[in-house]
Structure formats: C-alpha cells, structure tokens
KETORDO-596776 format. One record per residue: residue number from 1; z, y, x of N, C-alpha, C in turn; residue in three letters. Coordinates in pm, whole numbers, padded with zeros to 5 digits. Example, Ala and Ser with C-alpha at 12.3 -4.5 7.8 and 13.67 -1.06 7.14 Angstrom:
BEGIN
R   vokol      n_Z      n_Y      n_X     ca_Z     ca_Y     ca_X      c_Z      c_Y      c_X   drennu
R       1    00780   -00569    01319    00780   -00450    01230    00780   -00330    01320      ALA
R       2    00708   -00225    01285    00714   -00106    01367    00787    00003    01290      SER
This chain:
BEGIN
R   vokol      n_Z      n_Y      n_X     ca_Z     ca_Y     ca_X      c_Z      c_Y      c_X   drennu
R       1    13440    08428   -04428    13323    08533   -04450    13194    08449   -04474      MET
R       2    13123    08503   -04574    12997    08442   -04618    12885    08515   -04533      THR
R       3    12823    08435   -04461    12697    08486   -04380    12585    08521   -04481      LEU
R       4    12526    08623   -04460    12413    08674   -04562    12278    08687   -04483      THR
R       5    12286    08678   -04354    12158    08685   -04288    12165    08643   -04142      SER
R       6    12055    08611   -04082    12052    08561   -03934    12127    08663   -03844      VAL
R       7    12130    08787   -03888    12192    08889   -03797    12355    08872   -03793      ASP
R       8    12409    08801   -03891    12544    08773   -03899    12593    08652   -03788      ASP
R       9    12500    08594   -03751    12535    08474   -03654    12549    08527   -03515      LEU
R      10    12652    08467   -03461    12695    08492   -03324    12621    08382   -03220      ARG
R      11    12586    08263   -03280    12537    08158   -03197    12388    08188   -03163      ILE
R      12    12342    08147   -03053    12217    08155   -03003    12125    08045   -03086      LYS
R      13    12013    08082   -03128    11929    07988   -03195    11802    07950   -03109      ILE
R      14    11793    07822   -03079    11682    07772   -02990    11587    07707   -03098      PHE
R      15    11457    07731   -03090    11357    07655   -03169    11325    07531   -03101      ALA
R      16    11330    07413   -03192    11298    07283   -03139    11168    07239   -03185      ASP
R      17    11074    07212   -03097    10940    07168   -03142    10841    07137   -03028      GLY
R      18    10720    07092   -03060    10615    07063   -02953    10481    07107   -03004      ALA
R      19    10480    07197   -03095    10326    07246   -03137    10325    07384   -03073      ASP
R      20    10223    07393   -02991    10217    07523   -02912    10202    07640   -03000      LEU
R      21    10122    07644   -03101    10111    07762   -03185    10251    07793   -03255      GLU
R      22    10328    07682   -03309    10442    07696   -03371    10551    07749   -03270      GLY
R      23    10538    07705   -03144    10629    07754   -03037    10617    07898   -03015      MET
R      24    10481    07937   -03005    10464    08085   -02977    10508    08167   -03098      LYS
R      25    10476    08118   -03213    10528    08195   -03341    10680    08207   -03341      ALA
R      26    10752    08108   -03297    10893    08117   -03296    10951    08205   -03185      MET
R      27    10876    08192   -03074    10922    08277   -02965    10901    08426   -02996      ALA
R      28    10816    08459   -03078    10785    08597   -03108    10898    08660   -03197      ALA
R      29    10976    08574   -03253    11098    08628   -03339    11210    08664   -03247      LYS
R      30    11253    08791   -03273    11358    08839   -03182    11481    08756   -03196      PRO
R      31    11520    08689   -03300    11644    08613   -03314    11631    08472   -03263      TRP
R      32    11514    08431   -03211    11492    08309   -03148    11529    08341   -02986      ILE
R      33    11621    08278   -02935    11664    08313   -02798    11616    08216   -02689      GLN
R      34    11572    08109   -02737    11512    08004   -02639    11442    07900   -02717      GLY
R      35    11379    07803   -02656    11301    07690   -02699    11340    07556   -02628      LEU
R      36    11320    07463   -02711    11350    07323   -02648    11232    07231   -02687      THR
R      37    11202    07122   -02627    11114    07020   -02680    11165    06887   -02597      THR
R      38    11100    06781   -02627    11132    06655   -02561    11019    06560   -02577      ASN
R      39    10997    06445   -02502    10887    06358   -02509    10863    06309   -02647      PRO
R      40    10952    06279   -02722    10946    06227   -02845    10859    06315   -02947      THR
R      41    10900    06444   -02942    10842    06550   -03030    10695    06592   -02974      LEU
R      42    10682    06573   -02844    10558    06601   -02775    10459    06481   -02824      MET
R      43    10507    06364   -02823    10419    06248   -02857    10377    06273   -03007      ARG
R      44    10469    06292   -03089    10439    06311   -03233    10339    06421   -03261      LYS
R      45    10341    06525   -03178    10252    06644   -03187    10116    06606   -03118      ALA
R      46    10105    06493   -03078    09976    06456   -03009    09943    06492   -02858      GLY
R      47    10051    06532   -02794    10040    06571   -02658    10019    06453   -02580      VAL
R      48    09905    06464   -02491    09869    06361   -02410    09892    06371   -02260      THR
R      49    09882    06512   -02218    09906    06547   -02075    10032    06633   -02072      ASP
R      50    10149    06569   -02038    10272    06641   -02032    10267    06766   -01954      TYR
R      51    10244    06756   -01833    10237    06884   -01735    10151    06981   -01787      ALA
R      52    10025    06962   -01836    09925    07049   -01872    09983    07121   -02008      ALA
R      53    10046    07053   -02094    10101    07114   -02216    10205    07206   -02177      PHE
R      54    10289    07162   -02084    10408    07246   -02049    10364    07378   -01989      ALA
R      55    10260    07374   -01898    10208    07495   -01837    10143    07583   -01939      ARG
R      56    10077    07529   -02041    10025    07605   -02159    10132    07693   -02223      ARG
R      57    10232    07611   -02253    10355    07674   -02311    10415    07787   -02221      VAL
R      58    10428    07757   -02109    10497    07847   -01998    10400    07973   -01976      LEU
R      59    10268    07959   -01988    10172    08073   -01969    10195    08182   -02091      ASP
R      60    10219    08111   -02216    10227    08177   -02340    10358    08247   -02355      ALA
R      61    10474    08180   -02315    10602    08221   -02336    10663    08241   -02199      ILE
R      62    10701    08363   -02163    10751    08391   -02027    10874    08453   -02026      THR
R      63    10940    08490   -02154    11057    08578   -02163    11177    08512   -02221      ASP
R      64    11154    08389   -02250    11275    08307   -02311    11279    08171   -02248      LYS
R      65    11411    08114   -02237    11414    07987   -02163    11363    07887   -02248      PRO
R      66    11304    07777   -02177    11243    07669   -02241    11277    07540   -02161      ILE
R      67    11325    07444   -02244    11363    07317   -02189    11263    07207   -02191      SER
R      68    11235    07162   -02082    11145    07032   -02056    11225    06923   -02004      PHE
R      69    11197    06813   -02043    11273    06694   -02008    11206    06591   -01917      GLU
R      70    11286    06544   -01825    11239    06438   -01730    11228    06320   -01809      VAL
R      71    11133    06218   -01768    11138    06095   -01830    11133    05979   -01750      PHE
R      72    11173    05998   -01618    11203    05882   -01525    11335    05812   -01576      ALA
R      73    11358    05696   -01518    11466    05618   -01564    11562    05582   -01452      ASP
R      74    11540    05627   -01328    11641    05616   -01223    11674    05741   -01162      ASP
R      75    11797    05754   -01099    11863    05880   -01059    11752    05955   -00967      ALA
R      76    11710    05887   -00867    11627    05950   -00762    11495    06008   -00831      ASP
R      77    11431    05932   -00912    11311    05975   -00976    11350    06089   -01061      ALA
R      78    11457    06089   -01133    11490    06208   -01225    11514    06323   -01134      MET
R      79    11574    06313   -01028    11600    06433   -00947    11464    06498   -00900      THR
R      80    11373    06396   -00851    11240    06448   -00799    11171    06506   -00923      ALA
R      81    11169    06457   -01039    11091    06515   -01152    11161    06643   -01179      GLN
R      82    11290    06642   -01190    11368    06773   -01220    11332    06885   -01128      GLY
R      83    11312    06848   -00998    11277    06957   -00902    11136    07015   -00931      ARG
R      84    11049    06923   -00971    10915    06967   -00997    10905    07050   -01118      VAL
R      85    10965    07001   -01232    10974    07075   -01348    11044    07210   -01341      ILE
R      86    11151    07224   -01261    11234    07339   -01240    11146    07440   -01174      GLY
R      87    11048    07398   -01103    10960    07502   -01012    10840    07545   -01092      ALA
R      88    10820    07496   -01212    10705    07537   -01295    10712    07690   -01335      TRP
R      89    10828    07746   -01370    10846    07881   -01399    10981    07930   -01395      ALA
R      90    11020    08046   -01390    11156    08105   -01370    11229    08074   -01503      PRO
R      91    11181    08059   -01613    11240    08043   -01740    11255    07893   -01783      ASN
R      92    11236    07799   -01698    11233    07665   -01730    11386    07615   -01720      VAL
R      93    11427    07533   -01809    11547    07463   -01813    11514    07315   -01795      ASN
R      94    11578    07243   -01729    11542    07095   -01707    11633    07013   -01774      VAL
R      95    11576    06933   -01879    11657    06833   -01950    11676    06701   -01870      LYS
R      96    11805    06663   -01859    11841    06548   -01791    11926    06461   -01900      ILE
R      97    11887    06335   -01922    11956    06246   -02020    12101    06215   -01947      PRO
R      98    12200    06220   -02027    12333    06192   -01991    12346    06055   -01917      VAL
R      99    12268    05950   -01963    12252    05820   -01904    12110    05780   -01898      THR
R     100    12092    05681   -01805    11956    05615   -01825    11950    05507   -01919      ASN
R     101    11842    05431   -01940    11821    05331   -02043    11923    05221   -02027      THR
R     102    11979    05212   -01903    12085    05096   -01892    12228    05139   -01920      ALA
R     103    12237    05272   -01952    12360    05337   -01984    12450    05376   -01873      GLY
R     104    12379    05392   -01751    12455    05452   -01630    12444    05588   -01624      THR
R     105    12563    05648   -01599    12575    05796   -01615    12486    05868   -01502      PHE
R     106    12412    05963   -01540    12318    06025   -01441    12378    06148   -01370      MET
R     107    12507    06122   -01326    12574    06233   -01255    12503    06279   -01129      GLY
R     108    12446    06186   -01058    12374    06232   -00935    12255    06329   -00943      ALA
R     109    12169    06309   -01037    12057    06406   -01058    12115    06546   -01121      PRO
R     110    12208    06527   -01209    12279    06649   -01265    12337    06725   -01151      ILE
R     111    12425    06660   -01069    12485    06735   -00975    12387    06799   -00850      ALA
R     112    12284    06718   -00818    12196    06763   -00730    12112    06887   -00770      ALA
R     113    12056    06867   -00880    11980    06979   -00947    12062    07116   -00960      LEU
R     114    12187    07085   -01021    12278    07203   -01046    12321    07266   -00911      SER
R     115    12344    07193   -00812    12369    07248   -00681    12268    07326   -00619      LYS
R     116    12138    07273   -00660    12011    07341   -00607    11984    07477   -00686      ALA
R     117    12059    07503   -00776    12045    07617   -00858    11947    07606   -00988      GLY
R     118    11909    07481   -01015    11826    07452   -01142    11917    07453   -01256      VAL
R     119    11883    07515   -01360    11951    07524   -01482    11916    07397   -01551      VAL
R     120    12015    07303   -01557    12003    07174   -01633    12041    07178   -01772      VAL
R     121    11978    07121   -01858    12026    07084   -02001    12043    06945   -02011      ASN
R     122    12177    06898   -02016    12214    06759   -02009    12206    06724   -02163      VAL
R     123    12129    06610   -02196    12100    06590   -02327    12145    06445   -02368      THR
R     124    12136    06424   -02504    12168    06292   -02564    12324    06271   -02564      ALA
R     125    12404    06360   -02543    12549    06354   -02523    12609    06327   -02664      ILE
R     126    12716    06230   -02680    12773    06199   -02798    12926    06200   -02803      MET
R     127    12988    06207   -02671    13132    06191   -02677    13198    06287   -02588      THR
R     128    13326    06328   -02602    13397    06418   -02519    13408    06371   -02378      PRO
R     129    13416    06233   -02354    13427    06171   -02226    13293    06203   -02142      ALA
R     130    13171    06198   -02211    13050    06230   -02148    13043    06373   -02106      GLN
R     131    13106    06461   -02186    13108    06605   -02157    13187    06622   -02041      VAL
R     132    13304    06555   -02048    13394    06569   -01920    13318    06534   -01789      GLN
R     133    13251    06423   -01792    13173    06375   -01674    13068    06460   -01637      ALA
R     134    13002    06534   -01730    12895    06626   -01709    12965    06751   -01643      VAL
R     135    13067    06798   -01706    13145    06920   -01652    13180    06888   -01497      ALA
R     136    13224    06777   -01477    13258    06747   -01326    13144    06751   -01234      ASP
R     137    13029    06711   -01304    12906    06711   -01199    12832    06843   -01182      ALA
R     138    12860    06927   -01266    12800    07063   -01267    12845    07156   -01158      LEU
R     139    12765    07225   -01096    12809    07326   -00997    12850    07446   -01074      ASP
R     140    12981    07490   -01051    13041    07604   -01133    12968    07718   -01125      PRO
R     141    12877    07739   -01012    12816    07862   -00995    12668    07881   -01065      ALA
R     142    12631    07751   -01125    12499    07752   -01173    12504    07734   -01327      THR
R     143    12438    07829   -01403    12431    07810   -01548    12384    07674   -01586      PRO
R     144    12434    07621   -01712    12383    07496   -01749    12405    07493   -01900      ALA
R     145    12348    07389   -01963    12354    07374   -02108    12397    07224   -02130      ILE
R     146    12495    07209   -02214    12548    07073   -02246    12515    07039   -02399      VAL
R     147    12423    06954   -02420    12370    06927   -02560    12436    06813   -02611      SER
R     148    12535    06838   -02710    12602    06732   -02787    12515    06706   -02912      VAL
R     149    12485    06588   -02954    12398    06555   -03064    12491    06546   -03205      PHE
R     150    12545    06652   -03236    12626    06670   -03340    12580    06599   -03488      ALA
R     151    12439    06624   -03507    12381    06564   -03609    12381    06414   -03614      GLY
R     152    12346    06356   -03502    12345    06217   -03489    12488    06153   -03501      ARG
R     153    12582    06227   -03454    12733    06200   -03464    12763    06201   -03619      ILE
R     154    12716    06289   -03683    12743    06292   -03838    12669    06178   -03904      ALA
R     155    12557    06133   -03850    12483    06015   -03907    12568    05895   -03901      ASP
R     156    12654    05885   -03825    12749    05770   -03819    12873    05770   -03910      THR
R     157    12887    05882   -03997    12993    05894   -04094    13113    05973   -04026      GLY
R     158    13093    06031   -03893    13202    06090   -03842    13177    06248   -03855      ARG
R     159    13297    06318   -03870    13287    06466   -03878    13272    06516   -03730      ASP
R     160    13157    06585   -03697    13135    06629   -03568    13216    06745   -03523      PRO
R     161    13274    06834   -03616    13338    06947   -03590    13459    06937   -03484      ILE
R     162    13558    06843   -03517    13665    06827   -03421    13616    06788   -03289      PRO
R     163    13508    06700   -03280    13453    06656   -03149    13402    06768   -03082      LEU
R     164    13317    06856   -03156    13258    06967   -03082    13359    07061   -03031      MET
R     165    13466    07077   -03122    13570    07175   -03069    13631    07116   -02934      THR
R     166    13665    06987   -02930    13717    06929   -02805    13604    06952   -02697      GLU
R     167    13486    06933   -02716    13392    06947   -02611    13381    07094   -02559      CYS
R     168    13398    07191   -02654    13408    07338   -02619    13521    07363   -02524      ARG
R     169    13650    07295   -02557    13765    07309   -02473    13749    07258   -02335      GLU
R     170    13680    07150   -02327    13645    07073   -02203    13559    07166   -02116      ILE
R     171    13468    07234   -02171    13378    07319   -02092    13436    07456   -02055      LEU
R     172    13564    07484   -02085    13626    07604   -02038    13644    07579   -01889      LYS
R     173    13631    07475   -01826    13643    07462   -01687    13510    07499   -01614      SER
R     174    13398    07522   -01686    13274    07549   -01640    13217    07669   -01726      ARG
R     175    13265    07789   -01701    13236    07903   -01786    13083    07939   -01796      PRO
R     176    13018    07893   -01698    12862    07911   -01697    12789    07810   -01775      LYS
R     177    12866    07701   -01822    12799    07593   -01902    12808    07632   -02049      ALA
R     178    12699    07633   -02126    12689    07655   -02267    12693    07527   -02352      GLU
R     179    12775    07517   -02449    12763    07410   -02546    12663    07435   -02649      LEU
R     180    12571    07332   -02667    12468    07317   -02749    12495    07216   -02860      LEU
R     181    12478    07259   -02993    12482    07174   -03113    12335    07117   -03134      TRP
R     182    12327    06992   -03107    12186    06945   -03122    12166    06859   -03251      ALA
R     183    12046    06845   -03304    12003    06768   -03416    12078    06811   -03545      SER
R     184    12079    06936   -03576    12126    06988   -03710    12053    06919   -03820      PRO
R     185    12121    06889   -03922    12048    06831   -04046    12036    06924   -04154      ARG
R     186    12117    07029   -04174    12104    07127   -04288    12149    07267   -04236      GLU
R     187    12121    07364   -04322    12157    07493   -04270    12308    07515   -04269      LEU
R     188    12376    07441   -04337    12525    07453   -04317    12567    07430   -04180      LEU
R     189    12506    07348   -04107    12542    07303   -03967    12527    07417   -03877      ASN
R     190    12436    07512   -03906    12423    07640   -03822    12544    07720   -03843      ILE
R     191    12589    07728   -03974    12706    07813   -04003    12831    07741   -03937      VAL
R     192    12847    07616   -03936    12950    07531   -03888    12957    07557   -03721      GLN
R     193    12836    07549   -03665    12842    07569   -03528    12876    07692   -03483      ALA
R     194    12839    07790   -03559    12866    07945   -03527    13004    07958   -03537      ASP
R     195    13079    07899   -03647    13219    07926   -03682    13303    07862   -03565      ALA
R     196    13267    07741   -03524    13350    07678   -03429    13332    07717   -03275      MET
R     197    13256    07816   -03260    13229    07886   -03133    13138    07814   -03031      GLY
R     198    13052    07735   -03095    12928    07675   -03023    12850    07795   -02963      CYS
R     199    12790    07784   -02855    12704    07884   -02781    12569    07878   -02840      HIS
R     200    12513    07758   -02858    12364    07753   -02887    12347    07634   -02996      ILE
R     201    12241    07646   -03088    12207    07541   -03168    12051    07520   -03161      ILE
R     202    12005    07397   -03149    11864    07390   -03162    11817    07369   -03309      THR
R     203    11707    07430   -03351    11667    07414   -03495    11524    07391   -03505      VAL
R     204    11486    07290   -03574    11341    07267   -03607    11282    07364   -03702      THR
R     205    11151    07380   -03706    11081    07483   -03788    11110    07461   -03932      ASN
R     206    11140    07330   -03977    11158    07313   -04119    11294    07374   -04164      ASP
R     207    11390    07358   -04077    11511    07401   -04089    11529    07564   -04083      LEU
R     208    11456    07603   -03983    11445    07750   -03970    11398    07827   -04086      LEU
R     209    11304    07758   -04157    11245    07814   -04288    11342    07839   -04387      ALA
R     210    11464    07770   -04386    11568    07785   -04482    11673    07893   -04449      LYS
R     211    11644    07960   -04345    11748    08064   -04304    11753    08183   -04397      LEU
R     212    11646    08190   -04469    11648    08298   -04574    11735    08273   -04698      GLY
R     213    11789    08140   -04696    11894    08109   -04791    12028    08151   -04769      GLY
R     214    12063    08201   -04644    12191    08239   -04610    12254    08320   -04707      LEU
R     215    12374    08288   -04763    12443    08374   -04866    12377    08391   -04996      GLY
R     216    12281    08315   -05026    12200    08325   -05151    12297    08320   -05278      LYS
R     217    12275    08397   -05386    12346    08395   -05502    12337    08255   -05569      ASP
R     218    12446    08196   -05583    12436    08054   -05659    12399    08046   -05798      LEU
R     219    12421    08157   -05889    12375    08158   -06009    12220    08164   -06017      ASP
R     220    12177    08251   -05924    12018    08266   -05911    11959    08140   -05858      GLN
R     221    12024    08081   -05762    11968    07942   -05708    11983    07837   -05827      PHE
R     222    12078    07843   -05908    12092    07749   -06022    11960    07786   -06118      SER
R     223    11945    07898   -06148    11830    07930   -06242    11698    07896   -06180      LEU
R     224    11678    07918   -06047    11548    07876   -05989    11522    07725   -05995      GLU
R     225    11640    07650   -05979    11622    07508   -05986    11587    07457   -06123      THR
R     226    11647    07517   -06226    11618    07471   -06357    11473    07508   -06387      VAL
R     227    11436    07618   -06346    11285    07667   -06371    11184    07577   -06298      ARG
R     228    11232    07522   -06173    11146    07427   -06105    11131    07303   -06178      MET
R     229    11246    07243   -06230    11235    07118   -06306    11147    07139   -06428      PHE
R     230    11166    07254   -06505    11084    07275   -06624    10931    07286   -06598      GLU
R     231    10907    07362   -06481    10773    07381   -06450    10706    07257   -06408      GLY
R     232    10771    07183   -06324    10708    07047   -06276    10686    06955   -06390      ASP
R     233    10775    06952   -06481    10754    06860   -06604    10623    06912   -06679      ALA
R     234    10611    07035   -06687    10490    07100   -06759    10375    07054   -06693      LYS
R     235    10377    07082   -06563    10250    07050   -06465    10218    06906   -06466      ALA
R     236    10316    06817   -06480    10286    06678   -06495    10241    06631   -06636      ALA
R     237    10241    06721   -06729    10212    06690   -06862    10304    06596   -06928      GLY
R     238    10428    06588   -06891    10516    06480   -06963    10550    06526   -07092      TYR
R     239    10565    06419   -07180    10593    06435   -07320    10708    06326   -07351      THR
R     240    10785    06365   -07452    10871    06257   -07512    10859    06263   -07664      ILE
R     241    10824    06154   -07733    10814    06155   -07871    10948    06173   -07939      ALA
R     242    10973    06272   -08039    11097    06298   -08100    11079    06295   -08247      THR
C-alpha cells in the first residue's frame, strides 16, 4: 500500500530538536505525539543552561511526552540525574545511554529508575544484544522506550530492517516497552519503520517538512524537477554558445 498522508501512518512520530519555538510549533501539531532532545542538539542550538531550558520547554508543552537526557558518565551519577530529571514534570521521559563512555552497560541506572516508576528512554542502542540486555533490566510494570539508531546502523552499510525486526521480537518480553527508530535519514525510513511495526520514530524538523511528499505523483515530481533545473539555469544567467 502506498501511503498518501501522515494520517495513514500507524507509527508515533516524535519531533527531535532543541529550538524552543520549533518544539512548541511541532507540539501543536496533532500528529506529533511526543518530543525528544539531547545535549548535542541543545549545544548546537546555543543552550547554555540545561535545566533552565528544560523547564521552559516543560512549561510550554504539558500534554506530550518529552525526553531529556542525563549526561553523567557513571552509573550512580546517572541514576541521581535521572531521578532529578524525572521529577521535573509528569510528561518527562529520562534518556539513559545504553553504555557509558567506557563501553560499560548502564543496566544499574536503567533498572533503578525503571523500578522507581520513571519512564526511561534508553538511547544510542545499535545491536539486538544491547536490546536484550535493556529488556532484562527494565521493570515489566513500567513503560519504557528503547531507542535503536537505525539511521546510524544504515550509515555503516547494513540494512537496519532485519535488525530492527529482531529488536521488536526481543521486546515482546516487555509489552510496556516501545521500540523507537532513531536517526532516520529520509522520508522512506518513516514508511519502513511503520511497515515493520516499530512503535515510534524520531524525526527532525527538516525531515518533517518532507511529509507532504508522501505518495506524491512521480510524473508530477519529475516535471517539477525539470522545471527547477531550467529555472535555476536561467536565474544564474548560464549560456552556451552554439
């Protein structure tokens, strides 16, 4: 089936960004069901006070889940930061990296926060083995998000769909945990994630702007492309002596 509009999608779309006005604009759209951010996006957006920015976002957006990430590098500090972030608002999800910078699995903070009822969003996952370890650490009674970076996996030349399908099967042991397709690179990835049964996909504003192209007539698209080339050649004043 060819998808022709965002209404045809079963997958939840979470807007990914760190610009307050952009986040507010995305949150106002009914088909955006949540939002995510991270320290890298916040730094690029010029955020200098992490907690103050987060509180401004949470004051403005109260009805959709928003993921904020810890940035400590050891398990105890991650747990402490996660408890603080999780208490900021009822709609906060706490991002925990699957490992620290030494590559050590962060099962302890994942387990502690999940057991305490905090909705964790475990991030930077790349392998089914990591998904299995996360599933084992999660409290079955607490909702959670398991973010697998399918786009980065594809950047290595691997097809992420079989891997994501395996991850989805692993998470059947944790029915309250949702599989998230992170770092999509093109509109097709949203369609792929939807088709393979992923629960959530994070999408940046530039990719969200392409959603109007779902199901676009290819003959019309071809004509628009030809007209673009011709118009740009004229605008540049190009000539060829014949």
